[in-house]
C-alpha positions as CSV (number, residue, x, y, z in Angstrom):
1,M,19.0,18.9,18.6
2,N,17.9,18.8,15.8
3,L,14.3,17.1,14.9
4,V,16.1,13.7,14.1
5,E,18.3,13.2,17.1
6,K,15.5,14.1,18.9
7,I,13.3,11.2,17.4
8,N,16.7,8.9,17.4
9,K,16.6,9.3,20.9
10,L,13.5,8.9,21.7
11,K,13.9,5.8,19.9
12,K,16.4,4.4,21.4
13,E,14.3,4.7,25.3
14,K,11.2,3.7,24.4
15,K,12.3,1.3,22.7
16,A,9.9,1.9,19.5
17,I,10.8,1.5,15.4
18,V,9.7,4.4,12.7
19,L,8.2,2.2,10.1
20,A,7.6,4.0,6.5
21,H,5.9,3.2,3.3
22,Y,7.5,4.5,0.3
23,Y,4.6,7.6,-0.6
24,Q,6.8,9.8,2.6
25,T,8.5,12.2,2.3
26,A,11.5,11.9,1.4
27,D,13.2,13.3,5.0
28,I,11.0,11.0,6.6
29,Q,11.7,7.6,5.0
30,D,15.7,8.9,5.5
31,M,14.9,8.7,9.0
32,A,12.5,5.7,9.5
33,D,14.9,2.0,10.8
34,F,12.3,0.8,7.8
35,V,11.1,1.6,4.4
36,G,8.4,-0.4,2.4
37,D,5.4,-1.8,0.7
38,S,2.3,-2.9,2.1
39,L,3.5,-6.7,2.7
40,A,7.5,-5.4,3.8
41,L,5.6,-3.4,6.3
42,A,2.9,-6.5,7.3
43,Q,6.1,-8.4,7.5
44,K,8.4,-5.6,9.0
45,A,5.9,-5.8,11.7
46,K,5.1,-9.5,11.6
47,E,8.8,-10.0,13.1
48,S,9.2,-6.6,14.9
49,D,9.9,-7.1,19.2
50,A,9.4,-3.2,19.7
51,E,7.3,-1.7,22.1
52,I,6.4,0.4,20.6
53,I,5.8,1.0,16.8
54,V,5.3,4.4,14.8
55,F,3.5,4.5,11.8
56,A,4.4,6.7,9.0
57,G,1.7,6.1,6.7
58,V,-2.0,5.7,7.1
59,H,-4.6,3.8,9.1
60,F,-4.9,0.7,7.3
61,M,-1.2,0.1,7.8
62,A,-1.6,0.8,10.8
63,E,-4.3,-1.2,11.7
64,T,-2.3,-4.4,10.3
65,A,0.7,-3.6,12.7
66,K,-1.7,-3.7,15.4
67,A,-2.8,-6.8,14.4
68,L,0.1,-8.6,13.9
69,N,1.2,-7.4,17.2
70,P,-1.6,-6.8,19.3
71,N,0.6,-6.0,22.7
72,S,2.9,-3.2,21.2
73,K,1.1,0.4,21.5
74,V,1.0,1.4,17.4
75,L,1.0,4.7,16.7
76,L,0.3,7.2,13.7
77,P,0.8,10.1,14.1
78,D,-2.1,11.6,12.2
79,L,-5.9,9.7,12.7
80,E,-6.9,12.3,10.5
81,A,-4.6,9.9,7.5
82,G,-6.9,8.2,5.7
83,C,-7.3,6.1,2.5
84,S,-9.9,7.1,0.5
85,L,-10.0,3.5,-1.2
86,A,-10.7,2.1,2.2
87,E,-13.4,5.0,2.7
88,S,-15.0,3.6,-0.1
89,A,-15.8,0.0,1.4
90,P,-17.6,0.8,5.0
91,A,-17.8,-2.8,6.4
92,D,-21.9,-2.3,7.0
93,K,-22.5,-2.2,2.9
94,F,-19.5,-5.1,2.0
95,R,-21.3,-7.5,4.9
96,E,-24.6,-6.8,2.8
97,F,-23.1,-6.7,-0.3
98,K,-21.3,-10.5,0.3
99,N,-24.5,-12.6,2.0
100,Q,-25.2,-11.4,-1.6
101,Y,-23.2,-13.9,-2.5
102,P,-22.8,-16.4,-0.3
103,D,-20.5,-19.9,-2.0
104,H,-17.7,-17.0,-2.4
105,K,-14.9,-16.4,-1.3
106,V,-13.7,-13.0,-0.4
107,V,-10.4,-11.4,-1.1
108,S,-9.3,-8.2,-0.1
109,Y,-7.2,-5.6,-0.7
110,I,-4.8,-4.7,2.3
111,N,-5.9,-1.5,1.7
112,C,-9.0,-2.1,3.5
113,T,-10.5,-1.7,7.2
114,A,-9.6,-3.9,10.0
115,E,-13.4,-4.4,10.4
116,L,-13.8,-5.2,6.2
117,K,-11.2,-7.7,7.4
118,T,-13.1,-9.8,9.7
119,M,-14.8,-11.0,6.8
120,T,-12.5,-11.8,4.4
121,D,-10.7,-14.8,3.9
122,V,-7.8,-13.6,3.0
123,V,-5.5,-10.3,3.4
124,C,-3.2,-9.5,0.3
125,T,-1.5,-7.2,-1.3
126,S,-0.6,-5.6,-5.0
127,S,3.0,-7.8,-4.7
128,N,1.5,-11.0,-3.9
129,A,-2.5,-10.5,-5.9
130,L,-1.8,-12.8,-7.7
131,Q,-0.4,-15.6,-5.8
132,I,-3.1,-14.7,-3.5
133,V,-5.5,-15.6,-5.6
134,E,-4.1,-18.5,-7.9
135,S,-4.3,-20.2,-4.4
136,F,-7.6,-20.9,-4.4
137,D,-9.3,-23.4,-7.1
138,K,-10.0,-22.9,-10.3
139,D,-13.6,-23.2,-10.1
140,Q,-13.6,-21.4,-6.7
141,K,-16.1,-18.5,-6.7
142,I,-14.4,-15.4,-5.3
143,I,-15.6,-11.8,-3.7
144,F,-12.5,-9.1,-4.8
145,A,-12.5,-6.2,-2.5
146,P,-12.3,-2.9,-1.9
147,D,-10.0,-1.7,-5.8
148,K,-11.6,-2.7,-8.6
149,N,-9.1,-1.6,-11.0
150,L,-6.6,-3.8,-9.1
151,G,-8.8,-7.5,-9.4
152,G,-10.3,-5.9,-12.7
153,Y,-6.1,-6.4,-13.8
154,I,-6.1,-9.6,-11.7
155,N,-9.3,-11.4,-13.4
156,K,-7.0,-10.2,-16.4
157,I,-4.4,-11.7,-16.0
158,S,-5.4,-15.2,-14.3
159,G,-8.6,-15.4,-16.2
160,R,-10.7,-15.3,-13.3
161,E,-14.0,-13.9,-13.5
162,M,-13.7,-12.6,-9.6
163,V,-16.8,-10.1,-8.0
164,L,-15.4,-6.8,-8.2
165,W,-16.6,-4.3,-4.9
166,D,-16.6,-1.3,-7.1
167,G,-13.9,0.5,-5.1
168,T,-10.6,3.2,-6.4
169,C,-8.0,5.0,-5.3
170,E,-8.1,8.4,-6.0
171,V,-4.3,9.3,-6.6
172,H,-4.4,5.9,-9.1
173,D,-7.6,6.0,-11.0
174,I,-7.3,10.0,-11.5
175,L,-4.6,9.6,-13.9
176,E,-5.3,9.7,-17.0
177,A,-4.1,8.1,-20.5
178,E,-4.8,11.1,-22.9
179,R,-1.7,12.5,-20.7
180,I,0.4,9.6,-20.7
181,V,0.3,9.1,-24.2
182,Q,1.5,12.4,-24.9
183,M,4.0,12.5,-22.8
184,K,5.2,9.4,-24.3
185,I,4.9,10.6,-27.7
186,D,7.3,13.3,-26.3
187,N,9.6,10.7,-24.7
188,P,9.8,7.6,-27.4
189,D,12.6,6.1,-25.0
190,A,11.0,5.8,-21.5
191,L,9.2,3.3,-19.9
192,L,6.0,3.8,-18.2
193,V,6.1,1.4,-15.7
194,A,2.4,1.6,-13.4
195,H,0.4,0.6,-10.5
196,P,-2.3,-1.7,-10.8
197,E,-4.3,0.4,-9.2
198,C,-4.3,3.1,-12.2
199,A,-7.3,3.0,-14.8
200,P,-7.5,-0.3,-17.0
201,P,-6.5,2.1,-20.1
202,V,-3.9,3.0,-17.8
203,L,-2.3,-0.1,-18.1
204,E,-2.8,-1.0,-21.3
205,L,-0.4,1.3,-22.1
206,A,2.0,0.6,-19.3
207,D,5.4,-1.1,-20.7
208,Y,5.6,-2.6,-16.6
209,V,2.2,-3.7,-13.9
210,G,3.4,-3.9,-10.5
211,S,4.1,-3.1,-6.4
212,T,5.7,0.0,-5.3
213,S,8.0,-3.1,-4.6
214,G,7.6,-4.3,-8.6
215,I,8.4,-1.2,-10.0
216,L,10.8,0.0,-7.8
217,N,12.9,-3.5,-8.8
218,F,12.0,-3.0,-12.3
219,T,13.5,0.0,-12.6
220,L,16.9,-0.1,-10.7
221,T,17.5,-3.4,-12.6
222,S,16.2,-2.3,-16.5
223,D,18.8,-1.2,-19.0
224,V,16.4,2.1,-19.9
225,K,17.7,4.8,-18.2
226,K,14.1,6.6,-18.6
227,F,10.7,5.5,-16.9
228,I,7.8,7.6,-16.5
229,V,5.8,6.7,-13.4
230,A,2.2,6.5,-13.1
231,T,2.2,6.1,-9.5
232,E,2.3,8.2,-6.1
233,S,5.0,11.0,-6.4
234,G,6.6,9.4,-3.0
235,I,8.4,6.7,-5.1
236,L,10.6,8.5,-6.8
237,H,13.0,9.9,-4.3
238,K,13.9,5.7,-4.2
239,M,14.5,5.5,-7.3
240,R,16.5,9.0,-7.5
241,N,18.9,7.6,-4.5
242,D,18.5,3.7,-5.9
243,S,19.5,4.8,-9.9
244,P,21.0,8.4,-9.7
245,D,22.1,8.0,-13.4
246,K,18.7,7.5,-14.3
247,E,15.4,9.6,-15.3
248,F,11.8,9.7,-13.7
249,M,8.8,11.5,-14.6
250,I,5.6,11.4,-12.7
251,V,2.6,11.0,-14.8
252,P,0.8,14.5,-12.8
253,S,-2.6,14.1,-11.8
254,D,-4.4,17.3,-13.2
255,E,-4.0,20.3,-16.6
256,T,-1.2,22.3,-14.1
257,C,1.0,19.3,-13.8
258,S,0.4,19.1,-9.7
259,C,2.5,16.0,-8.2
260,N,1.2,13.0,-7.5
261,D,0.6,13.1,-3.5
262,C,-1.2,11.1,-1.6
263,P,-3.1,13.8,0.8
264,Y,-3.8,11.3,3.5
265,M,0.3,10.0,3.0
266,K,1.7,13.5,3.4
267,L,-0.4,14.8,6.4
268,I,2.1,12.5,8.4
269,T,5.3,15.3,9.2
270,M,8.4,14.8,11.4
271,E,7.0,17.3,13.8
272,K,4.0,14.7,14.3
273,I,6.5,11.9,14.7
274,Y,8.0,13.3,17.4
275,D,5.7,14.3,18.7
276,C,3.1,11.3,19.2
277,L,6.5,9.2,20.7
278,L,6.4,11.5,22.6
279,N,3.4,11.5,24.4
280,E,2.6,7.5,23.4
281,S,-0.7,9.3,21.9
282,N,-2.4,8.4,18.5
283,Q,-2.8,4.7,20.0
284,I,-4.7,2.5,17.6
285,E,-6.8,0.3,18.8
286,L,-8.8,-2.4,18.0
287,S,-11.2,-5.0,20.0
288,D,-9.8,-8.7,21.0
289,D,-12.2,-9.9,18.3
290,V,-11.3,-8.0,15.2
291,I,-8.1,-9.2,16.0
292,T,-8.2,-11.9,15.7
293,K,-10.5,-12.5,12.7
294,S,-8.9,-9.8,10.9
295,L,-5.4,-11.7,12.3
296,A,-6.4,-15.0,10.3
297,P,-6.3,-13.7,6.7
298,I,-3.2,-11.4,7.4
299,E,-1.3,-14.1,9.0
300,R,-3.1,-16.6,5.9
301,M,-1.2,-13.7,3.0
302,L,2.0,-13.6,5.0
303,E,2.3,-17.8,4.3
304,I,1.5,-17.6,1.2
305,S,3.5,-14.9,0.5
306,K,6.6,-16.9,1.8
307,K,5.4,-19.8,0.5
308,N,6.1,-18.0,-2.5
309,N,9.5,-16.0,-1.8
310,I,7.4,-12.4,-2.5
311,I,9.4,-10.2,-0.1
């Protein structure tokens, strides 16, 4: 048997599923039981009755799945698959920061640790951040953490003045407006689509700003045939499958035109998925207290998303 067949055999034997993010490599996306962005993966994890969930993503995503399924084994094929954004907001430092604003509610982007979520009123993703923020009264003061670019973008389109934690995603924040301007000059018939984790100058240039699923839907339904894509390169696999008649150009991360890959996401491989499922290794463990306290704001997010028909 090849590796995919071996994984599928183990999934059947162990009543397991593989959830994968769009930033995973093409072979993993093709093998997974479900592929989605952070919101869709959280929704799928909540629905799952699998005994084992193998998460082809990064640590905070696996923690979210564990909080939503405390009785299931949640496995992360490589425990070093972290997140620069989550790591930019250590829980102890954030606690000190939060204490400076006692009358503020906390909205935390899902790209944070489970411990930080315990200090959160509502979690959000880039798909539902605006609706989550607007679920609060206009006069309610808010702290938004940990991504200052997403928080700043929501401030701009909502008219809020949320206090922002100073964190960024190294994959998106590195993208430079100057390079994008040149790509737009060279490709005047292309639209620029950008993830809101990008820096403000990039978002100012964008024809569309949205979550991973939002970008995918926009490029799928648009009549335009060429797109400049300012996000992680793994998204191209789904784009090209959905729209083989269209051209997609990823914004490079440096002057060598390197693909804009998340080094953490790309730690996950088919071999590691097989090994962790075979040995049921690399389990995500959370205390009962952390599960209870982090689950509450995640559940609030899912409720608001359902109410607003955000999928």
